[in-house]
C-alpha positions, 0 to 999 in steps of 0.5 A: 500500500505504501509503495502504491501511494508513492511513499516508499521505494523498494529494492529487492536483494535476493530474498529480502526487500529493502524499503526506503521512505520517500520524503517528498510526498510527505513534504507535500502532505505537510504543506497541504495540512499547514492551514488545517494545523494552524486552525486546529492549534488555535482551537486546541489552545482555546480548549486548553484555556477552558479546561484550565479555567474549569479546573481553577473554578472547581478548586475554588469551590 
């Protein structure tokens, strides 16, 4: 599956197969995910703030 997706190269040596990770497709994926990562980082930071606020309120009561 990884070979079909272009994420690995395969070299056969006698009875063994040597797999090498191709970083170019992963770099493309990372670039495509960047806007979503930025969106989720902001949302997760806000969630963290709310969770911390709830913990402080429970301790205060």
